[in-house]
C-alpha positions in Angstrom: 219.1 61.8 16.0 218.7 58.2 16.9 215.8 56.0 15.7 214.9 52.5 16.7 213.4 50.6 13.7 211.7 47.4 14.8 210.3 45.2 12.0 210.7 41.5 11.4 211.1 42.0 7.6 214.6 43.0 6.5 213.4 44.3 3.2 210.9 46.6 4.9 213.7 48.0 7.2 216.0 48.5 4.3 213.3 50.2 2.3 212.5 52.6 5.1 216.0 53.6 5.9 216.5 56.2 3.2 213.3 58.0 4.2 214.1 57.9 7.9 217.5 59.4 6.9 215.6 62.5 5.6 214.4 63.4 9.1 217.7 65.0 10.1 221.2 65.7 8.7 222.7 62.9 10.8 220.4 59.9 11.7 221.6 56.8 13.4 219.2 53.8 12.9 219.1 51.0 15.4 217.5 47.8 14.0 215.5 45.0 15.7 213.4 42.2 14.3 211.6 41.0 17.4 210.0 42.8 20.4 212.6 41.2 22.8 215.4 42.6 20.7 213.8 46.0 20.5 213.5 46.1 24.3 217.2 45.2 24.7 218.2 47.8 22.1 215.9 50.4 23.7 217.9 50.1 27.0 221.3 49.8 25.3 220.9 52.7 22.8 219.4 55.4 24.9 218.7 58.2 24.4 216.4 57.5 21.5 214.4 60.2 19.6 211.9 57.9 17.9 210.7 54.3 17.7 209.0 52.7 14.7 207.3 49.5 15.8 205.7 46.9 13.6 202.3 45.9 15.0 202.6 42.2 14.1 206.3 41.6 14.8 207.2 38.4 16.8 206.6 38.9 20.5 204.3 41.9 20.1 201.0 40.2 21.0 199.2 43.0 19.3 199.3 46.2 21.4 200.7 44.5 24.5 204.2 45.0 23.0 203.5 48.7 22.6 202.8 49.0 26.3 206.0 47.2 27.2 208.1 49.4 25.0 206.4 52.6 26.2 207.2 51.5 29.7 210.9 51.0 28.8 211.0 54.4 27.0 208.3 56.6 28.7 209.6 59.9 27.1 210.2 58.5 23.6 207.4 58.7 20.9 206.5 55.3 19.6 204.9 55.1 16.2 203.1 51.9 15.1 204.1 50.7 11.6 201.8 48.2 10.1 200.0 46.8 7.0 196.6 47.1 8.7 194.3 49.8 7.6 191.5 48.8 10.0 190.0 51.8 11.8 189.7 49.8 15.0 193.4 49.1 15.0 194.1 52.8 14.7 191.7 53.7 17.5 193.2 51.0 19.8 196.8 52.2 19.1 195.8 55.8 19.9 194.1 54.7 23.2 197.2 52.6 24.1 199.4 55.7 23.9 201.0 55.4 20.4 202.4 58.7 19.1 201.4 57.8 15.6 200.1 55.1 13.3 201.6 54.6 9.8 200.1 52.1 7.4 202.8 50.6 5.1 200.6 51.6 2.2 201.4 55.3 2.9 203.6 57.0 0.3 207.1 58.0 1.3 206.4 61.8 1.3 203.4 61.4 3.6 205.4 59.1 5.9 208.3 61.5 6.3 205.8 64.4 7.0 204.0 62.2 9.5 207.2 61.4 11.3 208.3 65.0 11.4 205.0 65.9 12.9 205.5 63.3 15.7 209.1 64.6 16.3 207.7 68.1 16.7 205.6 66.8 19.7 202.3 66.2 17.9 200.6 62.9 17.1 199.7 61.4 13.7 196.9 59.1 12.9 195.4 58.5 9.4 192.3 60.5 8.8 190.3 57.6 7.3 190.0 56.0 10.8 188.0 59.1 12.0 185.7 59.7 9.1 182.1 59.9 10.2 180.1 56.8 9.4 178.0 57.1 6.3 174.3 56.9 7.4 172.6 53.8 6.3 168.9 54.1 5.5 167.2 51.3 7.4 165.1 49.0 5.3 161.5 48.8 6.5 161.0 45.6 8.4 158.6 43.0 7.0 155.1 43.2 8.6 155.6 39.7 10.0 158.8 40.5 11.9 158.4 40.8 15.6 160.0 43.8 17.4 162.0 41.3 19.6 163.8 40.1 16.4 165.6 43.5 16.2 169.2 43.1 17.5 168.9 46.4 19.4 166.3 44.7 21.7 169.1 42.5 23.0 170.9 45.5 24.6 170.3 46.8 28.1 170.0 50.6 28.9 173.7 51.1 29.6 174.7 49.2 26.4 172.3 51.4 24.4 173.9 54.5 25.9 177.3 53.2 24.8 176.0 52.3 21.3 174.7 55.9 20.9 178.2 57.3 21.5 179.8 54.6 19.3 177.6 55.6 16.4 178.7 59.2 16.9 182.3 58.1 16.5 183.4 58.3 20.2 186.4 56.1 21.2 186.3 53.9 24.3 188.4 56.5 26.1 185.9 59.3 25.3 183.0 57.1 26.2 184.6 56.2 29.6 185.2 59.8 30.4 181.6 60.8 29.5 180.1 57.9 31.6 182.5 58.3 34.5 183.8 54.7 34.1 187.2 53.1 33.6 188.2 52.5 29.9 188.6 48.8 30.6 185.0 48.7 31.8 183.9 50.2 28.5 185.9 47.6 26.6 184.1 44.8 28.5 180.7 46.4 27.6 181.7 46.8 23.9 182.7 43.1 23.7 179.2 42.2 25.1 177.6 44.5 22.6 179.5 42.8 19.7 178.5 39.4 21.0 174.8 40.3 21.3 174.7 41.9 17.9 176.7 39.1 16.2 179.4 41.5 15.2 183.1 40.7 14.8 184.4 44.3 15.4 183.3 47.9 16.0 182.8 48.7 12.4 180.6 45.7 11.8 178.6 46.5 15.0 177.9 50.0 13.9 176.7 48.8 10.5 174.3 46.3 12.2 173.1 49.1 14.6 172.4 51.5 11.8 170.7 48.8 9.6 168.5 47.8 12.6 166.9 51.2 12.6 169.0 53.1 15.2 168.7 56.4 13.2 165.0 56.1 13.1 164.7 55.4 16.8 167.0 58.4 17.6 164.8 60.7 15.5 161.6 59.3 17.1 163.0 60.0 20.6 
């Protein structure tokens, strides 16, 4: 078995090597500390059985680097290795075609099991990113508050349709399929939704939506 381990921290690579070595009786580990080096090694060291790719390594530009490496190795599973435990990052990595997402906070046994799952042809993503959102009881608005002050009033009909699916936990890919649109179109809509709601990311947008009375509106309709 041959594994490409791409991370810009030498200590991280050295710390992971014993556990990667548990994946098979004979594992050759190819190291890289930048995306450019990983791309060169990807071509020079083929065939590769697995790639572990740091999300924030130099040259990655977030998930753009994942796309470039998957293009170079279309038949090799690429697993994102990162310190981020943001659910949005997990969703985006899954949508971009990663075979897995391993937070660096994961314990060694769980990491080895996750990698074995990926090598068996499955995908691994941490369950915390797909937990249903805890419903938030909306506080009753003050009597003096106008309906137009509600952030939900800033959304048009299509955006409200997307918001409904976001609250239900649907990814951009699922929303695009349900609406018969391109995934990139949904991403444009979600950015507009975030801006109209004053949210920095998906999780914050959903919190604002729920606190603005979305659940009450759904029940009323």
